[in-house]
N, C-alpha and C positions, 0 to 999 in steps of 0.2 A: 728762793730757789735753792737754798742750802740743803733742805731735806731731799730734794730731787737729786742734787749732785751726790750726796752721800749714798742714796739708794742706788744710783747708777754705778757708782764705784763698787759698792758691795756686790751687786748682781752682775758686774762686768758687762754692762750694757753700754758699750763705748759709743755707739752711734747716737743714742739719746744723750749721753754725757757731752759729746761735742756740741750738739745743738744747744743744750742748756748752758754750757760754759760760754759759748759765743753770745747767746742772748743775754746772759748775766753780764758779760763784759760790756756789751753795748748799752744795757740799762745803766750800769755803773758809770760808764763814760758820759752818758746823757745827764745823769745826776750830778756828776762832778763839774761839768761845764755849764750847767743851767744858770746858776747865779752869776757867773762870769759873763755869760752871753747877755743876760738881762742888763747888767751894768754897762757893758761895752757897747751894745747895739742900741743906742738911743733912738735911731731912726726906725727901728723895728722892721728891718729888712733881712739882715744877714742871719739872724737867729733861725728864721724859717728855712732859709737856704741850707744852713748847716744841718739842721734837723732832718730836712728832706734828703740831703746827701748821706747822712748817717743811716737813714732807713734804706736807701738804695744800696749802700755798701753792704749792709747786713743781708739784704735780699740776694745780692750778687754772690756773697760768700756761701750762703745757704744753698743757692742754686748750683754753684760749682761743686760743693761738697755732696749734694744730692746726686749729681751726675757721676761723680767719682766713687760713690758708694760709701762716703764717710759719715753721712747721716741717713736716717730713714727717708726714702723717697717720698712717702706719704706725708712725713713731717715737713720736708722741704717744700712740697707743693702747697700744703695747707698754710704754712708760715708765709709764703709769698702771697697767697690769695688773701690772707688776713691783712698783711702789712701794705699791700700795693696801694691802698687808698690813702695811707698816711702821707707819702710825698706829694700826692695831688692836693690833699688838704692843706699842707704846708705852703705850697706854691700858690694855691687859690687864695690863701690868707694874705700873702704878699700882694697879689694882684688886687684883691678887694680893698686892702688898706691904702694902696699907693697909686694904682693905675686907674681904677674904676671908681665911679661915684654911684654905687648901687644903693637902692633903697633897702635891699636885703643885706643884713649885717651877718657876716660869716662867723662871728665869734660864737654864736650859739651852736652852730653846727660843729665848729672846730673844737670847742670846749666839751662837747658831748662825745664826738666820735673818737678823738685821740685817746682819751682814757679807756674807751671800750676796746679799741684796737690793742692797746697795751695790755689790758686785762686778758683778752682772748689769747694773745701771744703767750702770756704767762701760763694760762691754762694748757696751752699746747705743749709747754715744757713738761707738764705732769701727766699727759695722756699715756705715754708708754708705761707708766706705773700701773694705770688702770688696766691696760692691755695685758701686762704681765700678771696681775692679780687674777684677771679673768681666765687666762690660759692655765694658771695654776689651779683655779677652781674647776675648770673643765677636766684637767688631768685627775683630780681627786674624784670627781663624779664618775669618770670613766673607770677608774679602779674599783669604785664601789659597785658599779653595775656588772663588772666582770666576774 
């Protein structure tokens, strides 16, 4: 995310910068607590609750900032639509492991969708760069045609 942060600082794109900085902070926080959670949570319950609350907190901040005009509204909405499945998957994992005795094992679904959600969220951090480049290309083309 560092290239995006540098780009947004240089182009003074502060709405996208806020989005990327918050996302980077939450990714960093998740990385820092990951090993601790695995060691501490031997019953494999609280790690999913903490990760779900982490996702919900990120979504709440992004929604609030979107409403207040601190991040792009389209980026706020897209981020929430992308991440909304993650807390449900986290809590489904807890229920599947400890409350239900299902023949369906949620680990395949969980281990597939969570990395996809994280990857698409990361891509969303870089989309304003693509929009900026396209707008610049359109300006150049308009000047050429004039």
